[in-house]
C-alpha positions in Angstrom: 118.6 35.6 242.5 115.1 34.2 244.0 112.2 35.1 241.9 108.3 35.7 243.8 106.0 34.6 241.6 102.6 37.0 241.9 99.7 35.8 240.9 99.6 34.8 237.1 102.3 37.4 235.0 104.3 39.3 238.3 107.5 37.9 238.9 109.8 40.4 241.1 113.5 39.4 242.1 115.4 38.8 245.2 118.6 37.6 246.7 118.2 34.3 248.1 118.6 34.9 251.7 116.7 37.5 251.7 113.8 35.6 249.7 114.0 33.0 252.4 113.5 34.7 254.8 110.3 36.7 253.1 109.3 32.9 252.4 108.5 32.6 256.0 107.3 35.7 256.6 104.8 35.3 254.1 103.8 31.5 254.3 103.0 32.4 258.2 100.7 34.9 257.3 98.8 33.8 254.2 99.0 30.6 256.1 96.6 32.6 259.3 94.3 33.5 256.1 96.2 36.9 256.6 96.2 39.9 254.1 98.6 42.4 254.1 100.8 45.0 251.6 104.1 44.0 250.8 106.7 46.6 250.0 110.2 47.0 248.6 112.4 49.4 246.4 114.9 48.2 244.2 115.4 50.8 240.4 111.4 51.4 241.5 109.2 51.6 244.7 106.6 48.6 244.4 103.7 47.6 246.4 102.0 44.5 246.7 98.5 43.3 248.1 99.1 39.6 249.4 96.0 37.9 250.2 95.3 34.0 250.4 93.4 34.0 247.3 96.5 35.1 245.4 99.1 32.7 243.7 102.2 33.0 245.1 105.8 30.9 244.3 108.7 30.9 245.4 112.0 30.2 242.6 115.4 29.9 244.3 118.2 29.7 242.6 120.4 27.1 244.9 119.0 24.2 246.4 120.0 24.6 249.2 118.3 26.7 251.9 119.8 29.3 253.7 120.4 29.3 257.7 117.3 31.3 259.1 118.3 34.5 261.1 115.3 34.3 263.7 116.3 38.6 264.4 115.7 38.9 261.4 112.5 36.7 260.9 111.0 39.1 263.6 112.1 42.0 262.4 110.4 41.3 259.3 107.0 39.9 261.0 107.3 42.7 263.2 106.5 45.3 259.9 104.1 42.4 258.4 101.7 43.0 261.5 101.8 46.6 261.2 99.5 49.3 259.3 102.0 49.9 256.7 102.8 46.1 256.5 105.9 44.0 255.1 109.0 45.8 254.0 112.7 44.7 253.4 114.8 45.6 255.7 118.6 45.3 256.2 119.9 41.9 258.5 120.3 42.4 261.8 123.1 40.6 263.5 122.0 37.6 265.1 
């Protein structure tokens, strides 16, 4: 399991494969100086506001980076660009 560190005190765990895809989308948006909401459900429902001024750090269990599923990145990016913001969805077939 990987960890998304948000700000100084918050940590959220995700599967390394999912976190790799989220990192691609999040860093792409933040690199363009864009802010957006990110929502997901585990044992609770979460929504955080991602902004270029907020410190975000990604930590992975595995040293090797999983191969990206470009269809998944595209689907996640479509949500990130929508009014509802980025949300976790199941990985589609490549």
